[in-house]
C-alpha positions in Angstrom: 11.4 22.4 -6.3 13.0 18.9 -6.2 11.7 15.8 -4.4 13.3 12.4 -3.9 11.3 9.2 -3.5 13.7 6.4 -2.3 12.7 2.9 -3.5 13.9 -0.4 -2.0 12.9 -3.9 -3.0 9.4 -4.7 -1.7 8.0 -1.1 -2.0 4.3 -0.6 -2.4 3.8 0.5 -6.0 0.4 2.3 -5.5 2.0 4.5 -2.9 5.3 5.2 -4.7 3.9 5.7 -8.2 0.9 7.8 -7.0 3.3 10.2 -5.3 5.6 10.4 -8.2 2.8 10.8 -10.7 0.8 13.4 -8.8 3.8 15.5 -8.0 5.0 15.5 -11.6 1.6 16.5 -12.8 1.9 19.5 -10.4 5.1 20.5 -12.1 7.4 19.3 -9.2 10.6 17.7 -10.2 10.6 14.2 -8.7 13.4 11.6 -8.8 13.1 8.0 -7.8 16.2 6.9 -5.9 17.3 3.3 -5.8 18.7 2.2 -2.4 20.3 -0.9 -3.9 20.5 -1.1 -7.6 18.9 0.6 -10.6 15.9 -1.7 -11.0 13.8 -2.1 -7.9 11.0 -4.7 -7.6 7.8 -3.8 -5.8 6.0 -6.0 -3.2 3.8 -7.2 -6.1 6.5 -7.9 -8.7 6.4 -4.6 -10.6 9.9 -3.6 -11.7 10.8 0.0 -11.8 14.0 1.6 -13.2 15.0 4.4 -10.8 16.3 7.8 -11.9 19.4 7.6 -9.7 21.0 5.4 -7.1 21.4 6.7 -3.6 25.2 6.9 -3.9 24.8 9.2 -6.9 22.8 12.0 -5.3 23.6 15.2 -3.5 21.0 15.5 -0.8 21.2 19.3 -0.5 19.8 19.5 -4.0 16.5 18.2 -2.8 13.7 20.1 -1.0 11.7 17.1 0.3 11.9 13.3 0.7 8.9 11.0 0.6 9.1 7.4 1.8 6.7 4.9 0.3 5.7 1.9 2.4 5.2 -1.7 1.4 6.6 -4.8 3.0 9.5 -5.6 3.1 10.2 -2.3 1.3 10.0 -0.1 4.4 12.3 -2.6 6.2 14.8 -2.4 3.3 14.7 1.4 3.4 15.5 1.3 7.1 18.6 -0.7 6.5 20.2 2.1 4.5 22.6 4.1 6.7 22.9 6.7 4.0 19.1 7.2 3.9 19.0 7.5 7.7 21.6 10.2 7.5 19.6 12.1 4.9 16.5 11.9 7.0 18.2 13.3 10.1 19.8 16.1 7.9 16.4 17.0 6.3 14.8 17.1 9.7 17.5 19.3 11.1 17.0 21.7 8.2 13.2 21.5 8.5 12.8 20.2 5.0 9.6 18.3 4.2 9.7 14.6 5.1 6.8 12.3 4.2 6.1 8.7 5.0 3.2 6.5 4.2 2.0 3.0 5.3 4.6 1.4 7.6 7.3 3.9 6.7 6.4 6.3 9.6 7.9 3.6 11.8 11.3 4.5 10.2 10.9 8.1 11.3 9.8 7.0 14.7 12.9 4.8 15.1 15.1 7.7 14.1 13.5 9.9 16.8 11.9 12.2 14.2 8.4 11.7 15.6 9.2 12.0 19.3 7.1 15.2 19.7 5.0 14.8 16.6 1.5 13.7 15.8 1.5 11.1 13.0 -0.4 8.3 11.4 0.7 4.9 10.2 -0.7 1.7 8.7 -3.6 0.5 11.0 -2.4 -1.9 13.7 1.0 -0.2 14.0 -0.1 2.8 16.1 1.9 1.6 19.1 5.1 2.5 17.2 4.2 6.2 17.4 4.4 8.6 20.3 1.3 10.5 19.3 -0.7 8.4 16.9 -3.7 9.8 15.0 -6.4 7.9 13.2 -6.6 10.4 10.3 -5.7 9.3 6.7 -3.1 12.1 6.4 -1.4 14.0 9.3 0.8 17.0 9.0 2.9 18.1 12.0 5.6 20.7 11.3 7.8 19.5 8.5 6.5 15.9 8.7 3.6 14.5 6.8 2.4 10.9 7.3 -0.3 8.7 5.8 -1.9 5.3 6.4 -1.6 3.2 3.2 -2.3 2.5 -0.5 -5.9 3.8 -0.2 -4.8 7.1 1.2 -2.0 7.6 -1.3 -3.9 10.1 -3.5 -4.9 12.4 -0.6 -1.3 12.1 0.7 0.2 13.1 -2.6 -2.2 16.0 -3.0 -1.4 17.3 0.5 2.3 17.2 -0.4 1.5 19.3 -3.4 -0.4 21.7 -1.2 2.5 22.1 1.2 5.1 22.5 -1.5 3.1 24.6 -3.9 -0.5 25.8 -3.2 -4.2 24.9 -2.9 -5.0 26.2 -6.4 -2.7 23.6 -7.9 -4.4 20.9 -5.7 -7.8 22.1 -6.9 -6.7 21.9 -10.6 -5.3 18.4 -10.0 -8.4 17.2 -8.2 -10.5 18.3 -11.3 -8.1 16.7 -13.8 -7.8 13.4 -11.7 -11.5 13.3 -10.8 -10.3 13.1 -7.2 
């Protein structure tokens, strides 16, 4: 099991790092992927060295892709043609695609949410075809969440989908979540 978490300048660190941390605690191999460069700066000035750059990866080696939000991070992710190709390919292959905060808008613009229920950062619901007010929404191969405060539940739901509920229960105990 291998998951990629693409990072662009302006990403939301709570969302990105919670996802990476929780999935790794579950035993899932996670790689952070830099869209531009090897050191990416978050929306709050936290610098992260990524595992790989987008031009170094082989997308078929990954089982899932999870997009963190953050502004202008989500806009910077959306500017990557390579990332947009990966998203379309993953969707065609029904691989898991996750997006949190404003990043579900990227999926919507790519047409990946046309017939899907999804959630997004509050105030952006008009960008979705079938918006929901839930903190985490799963519809088919797509999972979405609202923002930094929902990152833990989002990450645990990803673990449940990729692995099982027993692992989630163990993580909840360990994380006091």
